[in-house]
N, C-alpha and C positions, 0 to 999 in steps of 0.2 A: 573909777568904777561906779556905776549907779548904786545908790544905797536904798535900803528898804527898812522902814521903821514902823512900829505899831503903837497905837495909843495904849496908855497904861491900863485902861479898863478892860482891854482884851487880854492883856498879860495875866490878869487874875484868873482867867479860864483855861489858858493854854500857854505853854512855854513858847514864846515867839521873840527871840532876841533880834536886835538890829543886825543887819548883815549887808555886805557888798558883794555883788557878782558882776561879771563881765557880761552884760546883756544889752541888746539893742532895742528891745520892746518890753512893755509891761508883761506880756505873755511869757516871754523868755525869762524875765526876772522872776516871776511867780513860779514857773516850772523849776528853775534852779533852786529857789528857796524851798518849795514844797518837797523836793527830792530830799533835802536835808532835814526838814521839819515837817513831815507829812501830816501831823495832827492839826496843823494850822489851816490846811486847805479848806476843810469843811466849815470853818468859821468865816472864811473870806469868800469862797466861791460856792455856787449852787451845784447841783448834780449835772448841769449842762456846761459848767465851766465859766459861767457868767458871774459877775460880782453880785453878791446877795443884796437884796433891797435895803437891808439895815446896815450896809457897809458903805463908807465913802472912801474913795481912793483919790489922793491928790498927787499930781505929778508936777514938780517944779512950781508949786504954788497955784496950780490950776486943776479943776476937777477933771477926772478921767473922761475922755471923749467917747471911747469905745468900751462900754461896760460889758458887752456881750463877747467880743472876740479879743479884747485887750491889745489891740494893734497900735496903741499910742507908742510913738518912738521915744527912745531915751538917748541922751548924750552921755559922755563918759563921766560927767559930774552931776547927773540928774539925782534928785532926791524924791523918793516915793514914800508917802505916808498913808497908812491905813487906819481909819477911824471907825469905831462902831457908832452908828447913828443912834441916838437915844430919842425916845418919844414919850409922851405922857405929860402929866401935869402935876 
C-alpha cells in the first residue's frame, strides 16, 4: 500500500502520523488520510483542495506534477512525503 509521511516540523503543529492506505492517486490517498486525521487537511491543502504554496509533496522521489487536482498516480509501493517549505534568511 502507498505510504504517506510528513516532515517533523509539521508534526509540531498538528498530529500527522505516518500511514498507509490502498489508494491509486494522491487525491485518493489524501482523502483517506484526511478522513482519519481531518485537522491535517488545512495545513496541506487550501480551500480549493490544491496543495498550499508553502507545502511540497514528493511522490516516489519526484515533485508532485498536479498540485491542483492531485491526479498523480500511485503504485502499491509508492512513498509520498509532505514537507513544509521554509523561506526567509
